[in-house]
Backbone as XML, in Angstrom:
<?xml version="1.0"?>
<chain id="A" units="angstrom">
  <residue number="1" name="MET">
    <atom name="N" x="80.435" y="20.703" z="17.220"/>
    <atom name="CA" x="80.866" y="21.235" z="18.513"/>
    <atom name="C" x="82.144" y="20.495" z="18.915"/>
  </residue>
  <residue number="2" name="ASP">
    <atom name="N" x="83.180" y="21.247" z="19.164"/>
    <atom name="CA" x="84.443" y="20.616" z="19.510"/>
    <atom name="C" x="84.583" y="20.459" z="21.027"/>
  </residue>
  <residue number="3" name="ILE">
    <atom name="N" x="85.608" y="19.770" z="21.436"/>
    <atom name="CA" x="85.786" y="19.393" z="22.844"/>
    <atom name="C" x="86.051" y="20.613" z="23.727"/>
  </residue>
  <residue number="4" name="SER">
    <atom name="N" x="86.689" y="21.653" z="23.191"/>
    <atom name="CA" x="86.990" y="22.820" z="24.032"/>
    <atom name="C" x="85.722" y="23.585" z="24.405"/>
  </residue>
  <residue number="5" name="SER">
    <atom name="N" x="84.751" y="23.648" z="23.507"/>
    <atom name="CA" x="83.505" y="24.342" z="23.851"/>
    <atom name="C" x="82.675" y="23.513" z="24.839"/>
  </residue>
  <residue number="6" name="ILE">
    <atom name="N" x="82.734" y="22.196" z="24.717"/>
    <atom name="CA" x="82.022" y="21.346" z="25.670"/>
    <atom name="C" x="82.617" y="21.505" z="27.062"/>
  </residue>
  <residue number="7" name="THR">
    <atom name="N" x="83.945" y="21.554" z="27.152"/>
    <atom name="CA" x="84.578" y="21.721" z="28.469"/>
    <atom name="C" x="84.248" y="23.071" z="29.079"/>
  </residue>
  <residue number="8" name="LYS">
    <atom name="N" x="84.137" y="24.109" z="28.257"/>
    <atom name="CA" x="83.760" y="25.435" z="28.778"/>
    <atom name="C" x="82.354" y="25.389" z="29.371"/>
  </residue>
  <residue number="9" name="TYR">
    <atom name="N" x="81.425" y="24.738" z="28.688"/>
    <atom name="CA" x="80.059" y="24.622" z="29.200"/>
    <atom name="C" x="80.023" y="23.815" z="30.495"/>
  </residue>
  <residue number="10" name="LEU">
    <atom name="N" x="80.771" y="22.724" z="30.538"/>
    <atom name="CA" x="80.799" y="21.902" z="31.748"/>
    <atom name="C" x="81.385" y="22.666" z="32.932"/>
  </residue>
  <residue number="11" name="ILE">
    <atom name="N" x="82.437" y="23.417" z="32.693"/>
    <atom name="CA" x="83.020" y="24.226" z="33.771"/>
    <atom name="C" x="82.035" y="25.290" z="34.225"/>
  </residue>
  <residue number="12" name="PHE">
    <atom name="N" x="81.371" y="25.956" z="33.285"/>
    <atom name="CA" x="80.396" y="26.996" z="33.619"/>
    <atom name="C" x="79.263" y="26.436" z="34.475"/>
  </residue>
  <residue number="13" name="PHE">
    <atom name="N" x="78.675" y="25.329" z="34.047"/>
    <atom name="CA" x="77.573" y="24.751" z="34.811"/>
    <atom name="C" x="78.046" y="24.164" z="36.134"/>
  </residue>
  <residue number="14" name="GLY">
    <atom name="N" x="79.281" y="23.686" z="36.187"/>
    <atom name="CA" x="79.851" y="23.221" z="37.449"/>
    <atom name="C" x="79.989" y="24.361" z="38.447"/>
  </residue>
  <residue number="15" name="ILE">
    <atom name="N" x="80.416" y="25.524" z="37.973"/>
    <atom name="CA" x="80.534" y="26.693" z="38.853"/>
    <atom name="C" x="79.165" y="27.127" z="39.344"/>
  </residue>
  <residue number="16" name="ILE">
    <atom name="N" x="78.174" y="27.103" z="38.466"/>
    <atom name="CA" x="76.806" y="27.467" z="38.862"/>
    <atom name="C" x="76.303" y="26.507" z="39.940"/>
  </residue>
  <residue number="17" name="LEU">
    <atom name="N" x="76.516" y="25.215" z="39.770"/>
    <atom name="CA" x="76.092" y="24.238" z="40.770"/>
    <atom name="C" x="76.836" y="24.420" z="42.084"/>
  </residue>
  <residue number="18" name="LEU">
    <atom name="N" x="78.119" y="24.733" z="42.016"/>
    <atom name="CA" x="78.910" y="24.967" z="43.224"/>
    <atom name="C" x="78.407" y="26.184" z="43.991"/>
  </residue>
  <residue number="19" name="VAL">
    <atom name="N" x="78.131" y="27.261" z="43.295"/>
    <atom name="CA" x="77.635" y="28.478" z="43.943"/>
    <atom name="C" x="76.250" y="28.231" z="44.549"/>
  </residue>
  <residue number="20" name="THR">
    <atom name="N" x="75.380" y="27.565" z="43.808"/>
    <atom name="CA" x="74.041" y="27.281" z="44.311"/>
    <atom name="C" x="74.092" y="26.352" z="45.519"/>
  </residue>
  <residue number="21" name="GLY">
    <atom name="N" x="74.898" y="25.314" z="45.450"/>
    <atom name="CA" x="75.030" y="24.388" z="46.573"/>
    <atom name="C" x="75.604" y="25.061" z="47.805"/>
  </residue>
  <residue number="22" name="SER">
    <atom name="N" x="76.601" y="25.915" z="47.620"/>
    <atom name="CA" x="77.180" y="26.645" z="48.749"/>
    <atom name="C" x="76.164" y="27.580" z="49.373"/>
  </residue>
  <residue number="23" name="PHE">
    <atom name="N" x="75.401" y="28.256" z="48.523"/>
    <atom name="CA" x="74.361" y="29.160" z="49.025"/>
    <atom name="C" x="73.336" y="28.395" z="49.859"/>
  </residue>
  <residue number="24" name="LEU">
    <atom name="N" x="72.872" y="27.270" z="49.349"/>
    <atom name="CA" x="71.877" y="26.493" z="50.083"/>
    <atom name="C" x="72.455" y="25.940" z="51.388"/>
  </residue>
  <residue number="25" name="PHE">
    <atom name="N" x="73.717" y="25.557" z="51.366"/>
    <atom name="CA" x="74.363" y="25.061" z="52.578"/>
    <atom name="C" x="74.410" y="26.143" z="53.653"/>
  </residue>
  <residue number="26" name="PHE">
    <atom name="N" x="74.853" y="27.332" z="53.278"/>
    <atom name="CA" x="74.985" y="28.401" z="54.266"/>
    <atom name="C" x="73.629" y="28.960" z="54.699"/>
  </residue>
  <residue number="27" name="VAL">
    <atom name="N" x="72.637" y="28.941" z="53.824"/>
    <atom name="CA" x="71.284" y="29.357" z="54.218"/>
    <atom name="C" x="70.727" y="28.373" z="55.239"/>
  </residue>
  <residue number="28" name="GLY">
    <atom name="N" x="70.994" y="27.094" z="55.047"/>
    <atom name="CA" x="70.559" y="26.082" z="56.008"/>
    <atom name="C" x="71.229" y="26.256" z="57.360"/>
  </residue>
  <residue number="29" name="ARG">
    <atom name="N" x="72.484" y="26.674" z="57.353"/>
    <atom name="CA" x="73.203" y="26.924" z="58.608"/>
    <atom name="C" x="72.637" y="28.112" z="59.370"/>
  </residue>
  <residue number="30" name="LEU">
    <atom name="N" x="72.047" y="29.069" z="58.640"/>
    <atom name="CA" x="71.460" y="30.252" z="59.283"/>
    <atom name="C" x="70.108" y="29.954" z="59.924"/>
  </residue>
  <residue number="31" name="GLY">
    <atom name="N" x="69.574" y="28.779" z="59.673"/>
    <atom name="CA" x="68.307" y="28.401" z="60.280"/>
    <atom name="C" x="67.112" y="28.619" z="59.376"/>
  </residue>
  <residue number="32" name="ILE">
    <atom name="N" x="67.357" y="29.069" z="58.160"/>
    <atom name="CA" x="66.266" y="29.244" z="57.198"/>
    <atom name="C" x="66.046" y="27.900" z="56.524"/>
  </residue>
  <residue number="33" name="ASP">
    <atom name="N" x="64.891" y="27.322" z="56.740"/>
    <atom name="CA" x="64.590" y="26.014" z="56.162"/>
    <atom name="C" x="64.124" y="26.224" z="54.730"/>
  </residue>
  <residue number="34" name="PHE">
    <atom name="N" x="65.042" y="26.055" z="53.788"/>
    <atom name="CA" x="64.816" y="26.457" z="52.412"/>
    <atom name="C" x="64.021" y="25.442" z="51.609"/>
  </residue>
  <residue number="35" name="GLY">
    <atom name="N" x="63.384" y="24.511" z="52.250"/>
    <atom name="CA" x="62.523" y="23.570" z="51.558"/>
    <atom name="C" x="61.126" y="23.556" z="52.138"/>
  </residue>
  <residue number="36" name="LYS">
    <atom name="N" x="60.927" y="24.352" z="53.162"/>
    <atom name="CA" x="59.622" y="24.390" z="53.827"/>
    <atom name="C" x="59.167" y="25.830" z="53.993"/>
  </residue>
  <residue number="37" name="LEU">
    <atom name="N" x="59.193" y="26.569" z="52.908"/>
    <atom name="CA" x="58.776" y="27.962" z="52.938"/>
    <atom name="C" x="57.257" y="28.057" z="52.817"/>
  </residue>
  <residue number="38" name="PRO">
    <atom name="N" x="56.690" y="29.170" z="53.259"/>
    <atom name="CA" x="55.265" y="29.382" z="53.000"/>
    <atom name="C" x="55.045" y="29.435" z="51.486"/>
  </residue>
  <residue number="39" name="GLY">
    <atom name="N" x="54.110" y="28.701" z="51.005"/>
    <atom name="CA" x="53.871" y="28.618" z="49.572"/>
    <atom name="C" x="54.273" y="27.275" z="48.995"/>
  </residue>
  <residue number="40" name="ASP">
    <atom name="N" x="55.030" y="26.487" z="49.746"/>
    <atom name="CA" x="55.334" y="25.122" z="49.327"/>
    <atom name="C" x="54.119" y="24.248" z="49.629"/>
  </residue>
  <residue number="41" name="ILE">
    <atom name="N" x="53.766" y="23.408" z="48.694"/>
    <atom name="CA" x="52.553" y="22.605" z="48.805"/>
    <atom name="C" x="52.897" y="21.222" z="49.351"/>
  </residue>
  <residue number="42" name="VAL">
    <atom name="N" x="52.254" y="20.843" z="50.451"/>
    <atom name="CA" x="52.444" y="19.521" z="51.044"/>
    <atom name="C" x="51.062" y="18.909" z="51.284"/>
  </residue>
  <residue number="43" name="ILE">
    <atom name="N" x="50.827" y="17.735" z="50.715"/>
    <atom name="CA" x="49.578" y="17.004" z="50.914"/>
    <atom name="C" x="49.937" y="15.663" z="51.532"/>
  </residue>
  <residue number="44" name="LYS">
    <atom name="N" x="49.446" y="15.425" z="52.745"/>
    <atom name="CA" x="49.738" y="14.169" z="53.438"/>
    <atom name="C" x="48.449" y="13.382" z="53.611"/>
  </residue>
  <residue number="45" name="LYS">
    <atom name="N" x="48.477" y="12.145" z="53.156"/>
    <atom name="CA" x="47.374" y="11.199" z="53.360"/>
    <atom name="C" x="47.926" y="10.044" z="54.178"/>
  </residue>
  <residue number="46" name="GLU">
    <atom name="N" x="47.173" y="8.987" z="54.296"/>
    <atom name="CA" x="47.597" y="7.854" z="55.121"/>
    <atom name="C" x="48.924" y="7.257" z="54.643"/>
  </residue>
  <residue number="47" name="ASN">
    <atom name="N" x="48.984" y="6.807" z="53.405"/>
    <atom name="CA" x="50.191" y="6.173" z="52.880"/>
    <atom name="C" x="50.790" y="6.958" z="51.716"/>
  </residue>
  <residue number="48" name="PHE">
    <atom name="N" x="50.516" y="8.251" z="51.664"/>
    <atom name="CA" x="50.931" y="9.046" z="50.515"/>
    <atom name="C" x="51.292" y="10.452" z="50.973"/>
  </residue>
  <residue number="49" name="THR">
    <atom name="N" x="52.410" y="10.950" z="50.475"/>
    <atom name="CA" x="52.807" y="12.330" z="50.735"/>
    <atom name="C" x="53.223" y="12.960" z="49.420"/>
  </residue>
  <residue number="50" name="PHE">
    <atom name="N" x="52.608" y="14.085" z="49.103"/>
    <atom name="CA" x="52.948" y="14.841" z="47.898"/>
    <atom name="C" x="53.554" y="16.161" z="48.332"/>
  </residue>
  <residue number="51" name="TYR">
    <atom name="N" x="54.742" y="16.463" z="47.811"/>
    <atom name="CA" x="55.442" y="17.687" z="48.169"/>
    <atom name="C" x="55.831" y="18.412" z="46.896"/>
  </residue>
  <residue number="52" name="PHE">
    <atom name="N" x="55.387" y="19.655" z="46.750"/>
    <atom name="CA" x="55.746" y="20.478" z="45.608"/>
    <atom name="C" x="56.278" y="21.810" z="46.121"/>
  </residue>
  <residue number="53" name="PRO">
    <atom name="N" x="57.592" y="22.031" z="46.024"/>
    <atom name="CA" x="58.207" y="23.251" z="46.575"/>
    <atom name="C" x="58.025" y="24.452" z="45.659"/>
  </residue>
  <residue number="54" name="LEU">
    <atom name="N" x="56.827" y="25.001" z="45.608"/>
    <atom name="CA" x="56.509" y="26.091" z="44.695"/>
    <atom name="C" x="57.288" y="27.362" z="45.033"/>
  </residue>
  <residue number="55" name="ALA">
    <atom name="N" x="57.212" y="27.826" z="46.274"/>
    <atom name="CA" x="57.912" y="29.056" z="46.666"/>
    <atom name="C" x="59.422" y="28.881" z="46.572"/>
  </residue>
  <residue number="56" name="THR">
    <atom name="N" x="59.923" y="27.732" z="46.964"/>
    <atom name="CA" x="61.354" y="27.466" z="46.882"/>
    <atom name="C" x="61.811" y="27.479" z="45.425"/>
  </residue>
  <residue number="57" name="SER">
    <atom name="N" x="61.026" y="26.911" z="44.533"/>
    <atom name="CA" x="61.378" y="26.890" z="43.115"/>
    <atom name="C" x="61.423" y="28.296" z="42.528"/>
  </residue>
  <residue number="58" name="ILE">
    <atom name="N" x="60.478" y="29.129" z="42.911"/>
    <atom name="CA" x="60.445" y="30.501" z="42.404"/>
    <atom name="C" x="61.665" y="31.284" z="42.890"/>
  </residue>
  <residue number="59" name="ILE">
    <atom name="N" x="62.005" y="31.143" z="44.164"/>
    <atom name="CA" x="63.159" y="31.859" z="44.713"/>
    <atom name="C" x="64.455" y="31.375" z="44.066"/>
  </residue>
  <residue number="60" name="LEU">
    <atom name="N" x="64.613" y="30.065" z="43.907"/>
    <atom name="CA" x="65.812" y="29.539" z="43.250"/>
    <atom name="C" x="65.893" y="29.982" z="41.795"/>
  </residue>
  <residue number="61" name="SER">
    <atom name="N" x="64.762" y="30.054" z="41.121"/>
    <atom name="CA" x="64.739" y="30.513" z="39.743"/>
    <atom name="C" x="65.205" y="31.960" z="39.636"/>
  </residue>
  <residue number="62" name="ILE">
    <atom name="N" x="64.731" y="32.797" z="40.528"/>
    <atom name="CA" x="65.146" y="34.201" z="40.520"/>
    <atom name="C" x="66.646" y="34.327" z="40.805"/>
  </residue>
  <residue number="63" name="LEU">
    <atom name="N" x="67.141" y="33.599" z="41.813"/>
    <atom name="CA" x="68.560" y="33.667" z="42.154"/>
    <atom name="C" x="69.440" y="33.162" z="41.011"/>
  </residue>
  <residue number="64" name="LEU">
    <atom name="N" x="69.056" y="32.053" z="40.395"/>
    <atom name="CA" x="69.846" y="31.527" z="39.287"/>
    <atom name="C" x="69.806" y="32.453" z="38.073"/>
  </residue>
  <residue number="65" name="THR">
    <atom name="N" x="68.665" y="33.089" z="37.823"/>
    <atom name="CA" x="68.571" y="34.045" z="36.724"/>
    <atom name="C" x="69.516" y="35.216" z="36.939"/>
  </residue>
  <residue number="66" name="VAL">
    <atom name="N" x="69.566" y="35.728" z="38.158"/>
    <atom name="CA" x="70.471" y="36.836" z="38.466"/>
    <atom name="C" x="71.922" y="36.400" z="38.312"/>
  </residue>
  <residue number="67" name="LEU">
    <atom name="N" x="72.274" y="35.223" z="38.837"/>
    <atom name="CA" x="73.652" y="34.743" z="38.729"/>
    <atom name="C" x="74.072" y="34.509" z="37.282"/>
  </residue>
  <residue number="68" name="ILE">
    <atom name="N" x="73.207" y="33.900" z="36.505"/>
    <atom name="CA" x="73.537" y="33.634" z="35.107"/>
    <atom name="C" x="73.679" y="34.938" z="34.337"/>
  </residue>
  <residue number="69" name="ASN">
    <atom name="N" x="72.797" y="35.901" z="34.593"/>
    <atom name="CA" x="72.907" y="37.186" z="33.904"/>
    <atom name="C" x="74.170" y="37.935" z="34.297"/>
  </residue>
  <residue number="70" name="LEU">
    <atom name="N" x="74.645" y="37.761" z="35.519"/>
    <atom name="CA" x="75.888" y="38.397" z="35.916"/>
    <atom name="C" x="77.086" y="37.811" z="35.183"/>
  </residue>
  <residue number="71" name="PHE">
    <atom name="N" x="77.056" y="36.510" z="34.924"/>
    <atom name="CA" x="78.168" y="35.859" z="34.244"/>
    <atom name="C" x="78.107" y="36.024" z="32.722"/>
  </residue>
  <residue number="72" name="ILE">
    <atom name="N" x="76.921" y="36.043" z="32.158"/>
    <atom name="CA" x="76.800" y="36.101" z="30.710"/>
    <atom name="C" x="76.991" y="37.522" z="30.179"/>
  </residue>
  <residue number="73" name="HIS">
    <atom name="N" x="76.351" y="38.509" z="30.817"/>
    <atom name="CA" x="76.484" y="39.901" z="30.359"/>
    <atom name="C" x="77.805" y="40.464" z="30.842"/>
  </residue>
  <residue number="74" name="LYS">
    <atom name="N" x="78.593" y="40.905" z="29.915"/>
    <atom name="CA" x="79.934" y="41.378" z="30.268"/>
    <atom name="C" x="79.991" y="42.864" z="30.442"/>
  </residue>
</chain>
């Protein structure tokens, strides 16, 4: 693998991270709390808190799949 293909991958994943971060930023500005959706699992005990963002993970997975398919399929 040569340096030009590595740079293409880094740029591609950088753009994906930029788009995802911008989306999450603007969704947060709209008042949608994108880490506390119904379906996210939170277990609180005395000195222990377990948080598993199940619904958030599923939604992000779907959005990233759509974005990646838009860029990969020409």
